[in-house]
C-alpha positions in Angstrom: 286.3 51.6 82.1 283.7 51.7 84.8 281.1 52.7 82.1 282.0 49.8 79.9 281.7 47.3 82.9 278.3 48.7 83.8 277.0 48.4 80.2 278.4 44.7 80.0 276.9 44.0 83.4 273.5 45.5 82.2 273.7 43.4 79.0 274.4 40.1 80.9 271.5 41.0 83.2 269.1 41.5 80.5 270.3 38.2 78.8 269.7 36.2 82.1 266.4 37.7 82.4 265.3 36.9 79.0 266.5 33.1 79.4 264.4 32.9 82.6 261.2 34.3 80.8 258.5 31.9 80.0 258.6 30.6 76.5 254.9 30.4 75.9 252.0 32.8 76.6 248.5 32.2 78.1 245.9 31.0 75.7 243.8 34.1 74.8 240.6 32.0 75.4 239.7 31.8 79.0 238.8 28.4 80.4 235.3 27.6 81.5 234.7 29.0 84.8 232.6 27.1 87.3 230.1 29.3 89.4 228.4 28.2 92.6 224.7 28.4 91.6 222.0 28.7 94.3 220.1 25.9 95.7 216.9 24.5 94.3 214.5 22.8 96.7 211.0 21.4 96.9 208.7 20.9 99.9 210.4 17.5 100.2 213.8 19.2 100.7 215.2 18.1 97.5 218.3 20.3 96.7 220.7 20.9 93.9 223.5 23.1 92.9 222.9 23.4 89.3 220.2 21.3 87.8 217.6 19.4 89.4 214.5 17.4 88.6 212.5 16.0 87.1 209.6 17.5 89.0 206.0 16.7 88.3 203.9 19.2 86.5 200.9 20.0 88.8 203.1 18.9 91.6 203.1 21.9 93.7 205.6 24.8 93.8 209.4 24.3 93.6 211.4 26.8 95.8 214.3 28.4 94.3 217.1 31.0 95.3 217.3 33.0 92.1 220.1 35.3 90.9 218.5 36.6 87.9 218.3 33.8 85.3 216.8 30.3 85.2 215.5 27.9 82.9 212.5 25.4 83.4 212.2 22.7 80.6 208.9 20.9 80.5 208.8 17.4 79.1 205.0 16.8 78.3 203.6 13.2 78.2 200.9 14.4 76.0 199.5 17.5 74.4 198.4 20.2 76.8 198.7 23.8 77.8 201.4 24.4 80.4 201.5 27.4 82.7 204.7 28.7 84.1 204.6 31.1 87.1 207.5 32.6 89.2 206.4 33.9 92.5 208.6 36.3 94.7 208.2 34.7 98.0 209.0 37.9 99.9 206.2 39.7 98.3 203.8 36.9 97.2 203.6 38.5 93.8 203.8 36.6 90.4 206.7 38.2 88.5 206.7 36.0 85.5 203.8 34.3 83.9 204.4 32.3 80.6 202.1 29.8 78.7 203.1 27.0 76.2 200.7 24.6 74.3 202.0 21.6 72.8 203.6 18.0 73.2 207.2 18.8 72.5 209.8 19.6 75.0 209.8 23.4 75.7 211.9 25.7 78.0 210.7 28.6 79.9 213.3 31.2 80.5 213.5 33.9 83.1 216.1 36.6 82.7 215.9 39.6 85.0 218.8 40.9 87.2 216.2 42.2 89.6 215.0 38.8 90.4 217.4 37.9 93.2 216.3 36.1 96.3 213.6 33.5 97.3 211.2 32.5 94.7 208.9 29.6 93.9 208.3 28.0 90.5 204.7 26.8 89.8 204.0 24.8 86.7 200.7 23.5 86.0 198.7 22.3 83.0 195.5 21.9 81.4 194.3 19.1 81.3 195.2 18.6 85.0 196.9 15.3 86.1 199.9 13.3 85.1 200.8 15.5 82.1 204.6 15.4 82.4 207.7 16.6 84.2 210.0 19.6 84.2 213.7 20.3 85.2 215.4 23.4 86.5 218.7 24.9 85.6 220.6 28.1 86.0 221.7 30.1 83.0 
């Protein structure tokens, strides 16, 4: 009799546990995750958390705290050759040097996990002058 009561009690416990269980499961696709991106600043102390600009081409350097990846998108006002440089502020070395010639929007991309810390973006053009603007975003 005791064995039968234990079996009935176990069956009732299982039934109760199943009725209290959730009726649906989590979506297999994870939601978008927001990550705190590093700040971007210029000599005028403009800061951002994700995207900043526009900055003037030939307007000096833009200081960034880099965590491996970023994009700088130039919006030319006219045809020109645009020179993108990324300088490691700790060593003073240029660690990325890219060139684009044209009059359409163009994105310079930097992706290197060893680029972590303080850097400066320098975007110049030929001809020199008011040739366009650029924005910065973290990938």
